[in-house]
N, C-alpha and C positions, 0 to 999 in steps of 0.2 A: 467640684470638690470643695468642701469646707476648708477654711484656712487652718483650723486646728488639726484636721486629718492630714493635710499636707505637711504640717510641721512634724507630726508624729512619724510619717513615712520618711521624711528627711532625716530625723533623728535616728531612726532604725538603720537607714542606709549608712549614716556616719558610723554607727556602732559596727555594722558589718564590715565596712571599709577598714576601720581601725583594727577589728579582729583579724582580718586577712593580713594586714600589714604586720600585726604582732606575731601571727603564726609564721609569716614569711621570715621575719627577723629572728624568730626562735629556731628556725630550721638550721641545725648545726651541720657544718661541713664534715665529711668523713674524717675520723680521727687518724692521725699519722703517728709513726713511731719516732720518738725524739731522743732515745738513748738514756743510759743510766746516769750520766753526769748531771742531767737536770733533776734527777730524783735525789741525788746526794745532797743537794743544797738544803732541802727541807727535811730529809729523812736520813740523817747521818748515822743514827744508831742502826737502823735496818740495813743501810748500805754496808757498813763495816762488819755487820754480822754476816752478811752474804759474801763479802769479800773473802776469798780463799776457800769457799765451800765447793762441794762437788759440782754444783751448778755453775759456779764461776769458772771452774777448771775443766768444764765439759769438753772444750775444744779451744785451741789457740794456734796462732802462727808459730811455726817452728823457728825459734830463735834461741840464743844461748840461755836466756832467762826462763824459757818454758820447757826445753828439752831435758828430760831427766836421764835418758839412756846414755850408755857409754859409746860415744862416736869417736873415740880416740884410737882409730884403727883397730877396733875390737873385732874379734873373729868369733863366729859361731858355726860349728860344723853340724850338719844334719844330712843323712842319706848320702854320705860321701862327698858332699859339696860344702866348701868353706864359704860362708857368707861373711862379708866384711862391712862394718859400719864405720864411716869416716867423714871428715869435714874437709871442705875445699872452698876457699874464698868466703869464709864465714857461713857457708851453707852446709846442710847435712845431707849425706848420701848413703845409699846402701847398694852393695854389689851382691846381687842374688839372681836366682832364676826368675825370669819374667814371663811374658806371654809365650805360650807354646813350650815353656820349659827352657827357653834359651837364656843363657847368662847375660846380664846387662847391668848398667849402673843407673840408679833411679834417685831423683832428688826428693827428699822429704819436704812437703809443703806445710803440713799441719801436725800438731800433736792432738791426740784424741784420748781424753781421760787423763787422770792424774795419779790416783792411788786406788787399789794396790797394784795396778798395772797401768802402763801407758802404751797406747798404740800409736802408729804413725801412718799418715795418709800421703799417698803418692798420686800426683795428677797424671791423667792420660788423655788421649784425644777424645773428642765428643763430650767434653765437659765432665768426664768421670773422675772421681777420686776413689782410690782403692785402698783398703785397709791391709797394710803389711801384716802377715801372720807371725813374723818374728817380733816378739813383744818383750817389753822391759818390765821385769818384776821389781817394783819399787821397794819392797820389803827386804828381799834378799840381794838386791842390786846385781841382777843377772839377766841375760837374755834367755828366752825360752820360746818354743814354737807352739802355737795354739793347737795345732793338729795333734800333738802328743797328749794333750789333756782333754781337749774338746772332742776329738774324733778317735781317741784311744789308740793312736798309732796307725790308723788306717791310712793307706797311701792315697793322697788326694792328687790325682793326675791333672796335668795342664788343661785337659778338656772337661774336667769336672766343674759343675756349677759352683762348688765350694772353693775352687782354687783361687788364690788371692787376687788375681787379675780379672776374675769373672764376676758374674752378678751376685753370687752369694757373699762376696766381700766388698760389694759396692757401697760406698758411703752415701751416695745420693738417695738410694732407695732403701737401704737397710738401716741407716743410723741417723741421717741428717736431721729429720724432723724433730727429734727430741734433744739434740745437742746444741742447737743454735736458736736465736730469737727471730721471729717473723720469717721463718724458713719458707721459701717458695721452691718447690721441687723443679717445676718447669721442664718436664720430660715430654719430648715430642715422639709419640709412638710410631710415626711414619719414618722419621730420619734416625731415630734411636739416639738423638742428641739431648744432653742435659744442659740447661742454662740455670743452674741452681743458684739462688741468691739468699742473703740474710741481711737483717739490719744490724745485728750484733752477733759476733761469732760464737758466744757462749749462751747459756741459759740465764738471761738477765731479767731485770724487774718486769719488763713488759711482756715477757714470755708467759707470765701468770696473770698480770694485771691488765694486759691488753695495751694498745697504743695510748700514749699519754698526752698527746697534744691538747686535747680538750680539757683534761685535768689541769694541765699547766696554765691554760688561760683562766680557768676558774680559780686556781690557787693565787694567781697574780693579782686578783682583785683585792686581796687582803681581808683580814678579819672584819666581820660586820658588813661587808659589801658583797659577799658571795651569795648568789641566789641558791635556792633549793635545786639540786641536781641529783639525779639518780647516780649512785656510786661515785659521787664527787667528780663526775665527768668521765670516769673510766667506762670502757665498754663491758668490762667484766665485773660482776658482783663478787666481792671477796669477804664481805661482812654479813652477819646475820644469815648465814647459810645453815641448812640442815647438814647433818653428818653425811647423808647420802650425796648431797650436792657437792660438798667439799671433796669427798673421796672421788666423786665423778670428775672433778676438775683435775685432780692428780692423775686420773686414769688415762688421760690422753697419752701420757708418756710412760706411766708406771703400770702398764698392762701389756701382756703378750696379746697381740691384736692384729687385725687387718685394718688399714687406714682407708677412709673413703675420700680423702682430699687433704689439701693443706690445712694446718691447724689454725684457721682464721678465727678472728673475734668479731662479734660475740658468738658464743656457742650455747645453744639451749640446754643440751645434755650430751653426755659422752656417746650415746647411741646414734647421734646424728653424724658423728665423724669417725667412730671406730666400731669394729665388731670384735669384742673381747673373746679370747679363746676360752672355751669351757673347761672346767677342771676334770678332764677325762683322759684315759689312756690314748696315745702313748706319751702325752706331754706331762701328765701327772700320774702319780700312783693311783690305784683304784679307789683308795680312800680319800683322795683329794690332796695328799701331800705333794710338795713340789718334787718334780723329777727333772725336767728340763728347765731352762731359764724361764722365769715366771713374772718377774718385775712387780710382784706383790699383789696386784689387784684381785686376781682370781683366787688367791689364797686368803687375803684379808676379808673379802666379801663372803667367804664361807663361815667366818668366825662368829661366835656369840658376841664378841666385842662390837663388830659391825652392826649386828642386829639390835644391840643395846646403845646405839648412837655414839659409840667411840669413833673418833676420827683421827686422821694422820697427825694433826697438830697437837693432839693430846699427848703424844709420845715424842714427836720430833719438833724441834724449833723450826718455825716456818721459814726463816731466812738462812740460818746457818745449816739447817738440816740435821744438826747433831741430835743424838738421842738425849733426852732430858735426864738429869741426875746421873749422867755417865752410864746409864743402862743398868744401874744396880736396882735392888728390890724396891727402892722408893718409887721407881717408875710405876710399878704395879700397885703400890700402896695409895696412889691417887684415888683408886676405886676400891681396892680389896683391903679389908681391915687387917692390919699387921698382926694383931693378936690371934686371928683365926688362921692366917695363911703363912706368915713368916715365922713358923715354929717347927721344931723337930717333929712334933706330933703330926704335922701336915706332910712334910717332905721326907722325913726319916734320914736326913743326911747331916753331916757335921758342917759347922760353919768354919770359915777361915780363922785360923789361930787355935782351934781346938786340937786336942791330941789325936793323932792318926797318921797313917802313912799314905802318901800319894799313890795313885794307880800308875804303874809302869807297864806299858803294853809289851807284849812279847817281842815285837819288832825292835824294841829298845830305842825307838826314835821318838816316842810320844809319851809324855807324862801328864797325868790329870791331877792337879793339885787339890789338896784338902780344901773344901769350901765351894768347889765348883757345883756340886750337887745341891747346894742350898740356894742357888741363884734361880730365880723364877724363869728367866729367859732360856736357861739351858734345858729345862724340862719341858717347857711349854712352847718354845720357839727353836727347836733344833734346826740345823741348817746343813748346807753342803757347799762345796767349792765349785764355782763356775768360772769359765775361762781360765782354768788352771789354778788361780791363786786368790780368787775373789770369794770370800766366805759370805754367804747370804742366808739369812734366817727365814724359816717358813712362818708366814704371818697368819696362818689359820689358827694359831694359838690353841692347840688341842691338848687334851689330857693324854699323857703317855699310855699307850696300849700295847704292851708286849704280847698280850693274848691275841690281839688282832694280827700281829706280826706272824705268830705261829700259824694262824688260820689262813691269812691272805698273802703272806710274804712281803708285807709292807714294812717300812722302817719304823723305829720307835726311838725316842730320845735316849733311853737307857743304854741300848746297844750301839746306836750310831754316834752318840756323843762321848760316852765315857767307858762303858764296859764292853769294849769292842772284842775282847778276848772271850767273853762269856756267850753261852748259847741263848737263843730266844726263850727257850723253856726255863732257863735259869732266871732270866729277868721276869718272866711271867709269874714264876712262883713267888717272887718277892712282892709284886704288886697285889697278888691274891692274898698273901699273908698280911700285908699292911692295910689293904682297903676292902678285902673280901672279893667275892666273885663279881666282876663288873658286868652288869646286865644292860647297861645303857646301849641301845642300838646305834649302829654307825652305818651310814649309807653305803660305805665300801663293801659291806657284807652283801648287800642287795645287788650292787653294781657288779660284783664279782660273779654272782649267780647268773645275772643277765648276760654277761660276756661269754659265759660257758653255754649259753643257750637254754638255761633252765627256765621253762615256762612258769614254774611256781613263783618266780620273782615278779610276775606281773602285778599281783595284788599288792606286794610290798612297794613296788615302784609307784603304783597308784597312790598308796598312802603317802609317799614322799611328795608327790607332785601336788596333791590337794591340801596338804598341811601348810597353811600360810605362815606358821611359826618357823618353818625351815627357810634358810636363806634363799633368795630368788635364784642365785646362780646354781645352787644344789638342785632346786626344783627343775631348772632348765636342763641340767645334766641328766636328771632322771627321765625327763621327757625324751631325750635322745635315745636312751636305752629302751624306753617304752615303745619307741618306733621299731625296735627289732622284733616285736611280737605283734604284728598287725591283726589281732583278733577283732571281732566285731565290738566287743566290750572295750578293749583298750583304745580302739580307734574313736569310739564315741567320747571317751575321756579326752583324747587329743583334740577332738573337735571342740570340746568345751574350753580347752586351754588356749584355743585361738583367740579367746576373748579375755585372757588373763590380764590383770593390771600391770604385770611386769613385762617389758619389751623382750628380755632374754627368753622368757618362757613362751611368749607368743611366737617368737622367731623360730625356736626349736620345734614348737608344735606345728608350725607351717611346714617345716622341712620333713617332719615325721608323719604328717597326715597322709592317709591313703584314701583317695576318693573312690566312691563306688562307680562313678562314671564321669564324663566330662561336665555334665550339668552340675553334679555334686561338687566338683572341683571349683567351678566358677562361683557357685552359690556360697561355698565355704571360705574361699580364699580372697575373692574380690573385695570384701570390706577392708582387707589389710592394705589394699592399694592406697587407702587414705589414712594409713596409720600415722600417729604423731611422730614416729621415729623413722629415720632413713634405714636403719638396720632391718626393720620388718618390711618396709616397702620394697627393698631390694629383693628379698627372698620371695615376696608375693609376685613381683614383676617377672622374675625368672620362671616361677612355677606356672604362671598364666600365659607366658609368651608362646607356648605351643598350642594354645586354644585357637581354633579357627575363628576369624572375626565375625562370621555369621552367627556364632553362639553368644555374642556379646551385644548388649544394647549400646546405644550411643554414648551414654555416660561412662559405662565400663570401658568402652573402647578408648574414649578420651583419657581416662585415668591410666589405662594400661599403656597407651602411647607415651604419656608423660613418664610413667614408671620405667619403661624401656629406655627412654632417653636418659633418665637419671642413672640407670644401671650401666649404660654404655659410658657415660661420663665418669662414673666412679671407677670402672674397670680400666678405662684409658689412663686415669691418673696413675694407676699402678701397673701399667702395661709393660713395664720393664721386668715383671715377674711372670714366670711360666704359668702360675695358677690363674692370674688375671686374663692372660691370653686364652687359656683353656676355657675359662668362664665365658669369655666373649665368643669363642667358637661354639660353645653350647647354645648361647642365646641366638646367634645368627643362624645356626642350624634349625632351631625351633621356629624362627620366623621366616624360614625359607630362603635366606640369603646365603646360598651354598658357597659361593666364591669367597665371601668374607669369612665364613666359617672355616673353610679350608686354609685360608691365609693365616688366620689366628691360631689354628692348631699347629700349623707349620712353624709359626713364630714361637710358640711355646716350646716346641722341640728344639728350635735353634738356641733359645735361651738356656734350656736345660735338657740335654740329650737323654738324661736318665728319667725324665718326667714321663712315666709310662701312661698316665690317664689320657694325655693328649694323643699319644700314639694309638691307644685303643679307640678313642672316639673318632679320630681321623680315619682309622680303618673301617669303622662302622659307616662313616660318611662315604668312603670310597665304595663300600659294598652296595649302598643304596644307589650309587651312580653307575654301578656295573663295572667298576674298576677293581676287579677282584685280585688281580696280580699285585697291585699296589697294596691292597688290604692285607694280602698274605705276607708280604715282606714285613709290614709293620707288626702284625700279630706274632710272627715267628721271632722277631727281634725281642718282643716283650717276653715271650715264653723262655727264650734263651737267657735273658738278663734278670727276669723275675719269675723263676720257676715256682715260687710260692703262691702265685695268683691262679686259683683254679678256674675262674670264669674265663680267663684267656684261652685255656685249653678247650673249653666248651665252645667258645666263639670260633676258634680256629678249626675245630672239628666240623662245625656246621658250614663254615666257609669252604672247606675242602670237599665236603659232600656236594655243596652247590656247584663247585668247579668240576665235579665228576671224579675226583680222586678219592674213591671210597676206602681204599686200604689206609691211606694216610688219615682220612677222616676217622676211621675206626680206632687208630692208634691214639689220636688226640682225645677222642670221646672216652676211650678207656681210661686214660690218665685223669680226665675230668671226673669220671665216676669214682675213681679211687680217692681223689681229693675232696669230693663232695658226695659222700655215700648217702646223704639224706635228701638228695635232689632227684625226685622221680623223673623229671623231664629229661635229665641227662641220660638215664637208663632207657627211656623211651626212644630217644634219638639214636642211641647206641644200638638198640635192637633193630631199628629200621635199617641202619647201615649194614649190620651183620646179615639181615634178611636179604638185602640186595646182593651181598657177597656170597649168599647161599651158605652162610655159616649157621646152620639151623640150630645147633645146640646152644651156641653163644647168643643167638637172637632170642630164643625162648627164655633163656636165663635172664636176659636183660629185661624183657617184657614182664616177666613174673615179678622181678624186683620193683619195677615202676608201679605195677598194680598193688603190690604189698605196701608200698610207701603211701599210695593215695588210691585206695580202693573205690573212692567216690568219683573218680575222674572217668567219664565215658570213653575218652580217647584211649586210655590205657586198657580198658576192658575190650574195646574193639580190636586193638592191636593184638591182644592175646587170642581172641576168638579167631581173627583172620589167620594168625600164625598157625594155630592148631588145625584149622580147616585145610589150609594149604599143605599141612604136614599129614593129612589124612587121619587126624585125631579128633573126629567129630564128637565123639563121646565126651572127651575132655573139654572141648569147646562148649558143649551143652551144659556141662557142670558149672562153668563160669557164668553162663547166662542164668541158670537157676539160682546161683548164689546171689546174683544181682537182683533177681526178682523177689527174693526173700525180703530185701530191704526196700525195693521199689515195685510193689505188686501191681501198681496201676500204669506201669510203663508199657504202653501198647507196642512200641517198636521192639522192645525186648521180647514180648510174647511172640510177635511175628518172626523175629530172628530165631527163636527157639523152635518154632514150627518148621522153619526152613531147614534148620540143622537136622531135624528128625527125618526129613524127606531125603536127605543126602545119602 
């Protein structure tokens, strides 16, 4: 080798060695949480803006400085029981009914929230913290019970999931992840023990910015010495975000959702850690307005504001969380020209200070002052009270539509906010007088038709889903309803939506898709196993889990195995919920692990004895295993406690027929036919049972009904023919065959059957 070549190789090796060392030195250690005190040193303005905010007050240790409620031997009577709040040795206690409804004394460990209500957390065994339902109203300085306002006075018994010592009021699973920083749930699904931890008790700086240790190292280098680092060393990017990215960061907590795991940093997008609730009934009104607690995300993402790049921080201070400009009309004038919108010609209401009389409602308890009708937020962001005293505004920012209220029974700002004594028609007449007939379509009209089973809604649902000008969350909701009408045309559209740019639409399309056969299911859904979001991968994994492995190639099988593992991991994170245990039961049933399926269905029932889906699916599992007595007990329990579920009557009728109890089978199938008068299979099975019982007239009537509902089904035709032939009504049987042959003249079997009948 020449000397020059040797020197060149040596130089290259030196460069490679140096490069490796440089990369090794640049490999940063995992960032750790350092606490807000280190933030205050360099960011005092932001810190003191945050101090005292709802995030700061999200949770705290129960001490004299943080407890707002009256614990000076205060008494609160409910259901004939006197609850007493008191102090002892500087600690706070409540004497109330506890587990099993037995009276006891319980120490308050933490405060939860600050205004307009404050709740209190009580520690129990197994690491649980439970939310006391006796709550302090910070505005009226009074104790009240959440059941009176949230559950409208329904009696919540000690064995109910919602009772304060049970899972429905469990802090670890229901509340913790959004009220503390660096929250680790640490639930063991085998022992049912929580070991929940946090780095800071409230929602502090690092809850949004991520762990700050690397940022602090970077900042300590001083001006001019700091290297270029992404996000200044933070795990989370908080600058130069699109509006969708910023809203997505807030969504982890400000969305009604299911959680896929601890809210760890960094997070690519919200759909890797949560599955947001779609704006559909029963959680929202049919037009998308808030009904149950919504936490803003699914409302705001319906809005034109969201679609036009408005973000949370345009209206809310990012650290204090306060609404800018005190929430007056200047808030909206950041975008909307005052001369066009803040005028009498636009809203037709008087301003504060103008001559006029306030509205005094007939109950005499509420007065609407002059000027309220001229405030943008009152017309475009009406709200309601949640948890009894917490007024929250609808963030879908819609035009008031009393005309839709008349048509759909939905709320509108005019009647719900101010003119509560007036009729919907009265309000609609004024909006028509002022603005003319409003012809702008609203998706609630289409959704309402779909809910009623109106097949004419399919074309309109199609229009909503394919129009990319519609908000993605609305398109996703339309996809749900489209799945209610699995026609060939609608299913082809759903198939196309499997490749939609938005994860929410892809996810609902996957759940609504009806495959023609197993091969079609694999071909259509398997690409979603590699989806960029966990939300979609989870749905795809569950859908494909029932596919026999012989129908999957090696790559698909590997992807599905990974997907199933991910699904189990996500469901075990929330395995303290009946729904997650139920989901695990379904998965294990699909993959043939019957014992694990049974255990998880049983666990779902243990967590919430009223959770009927787990009882139904466990009954189906028992039936497949030949354990029909156990299946019967479960299905009868569901029928007794949920008589509104028609499919349970049908399943129970089939089960009793299988057990040979035909009279009881007939009774349950008859009930199912009355509750589901459009289901031909129910009448078919009812006819078979009556035929066995020799109830000829009832059997014939049921077979005729099944055939009328689905005259193209050969099973129903044969049942009718068989019934009439056994009843010596061959001529009538022949008429049915002739009727079939008019539509199917090439059916050789039908011709042969007709000849056989003629010879009888």
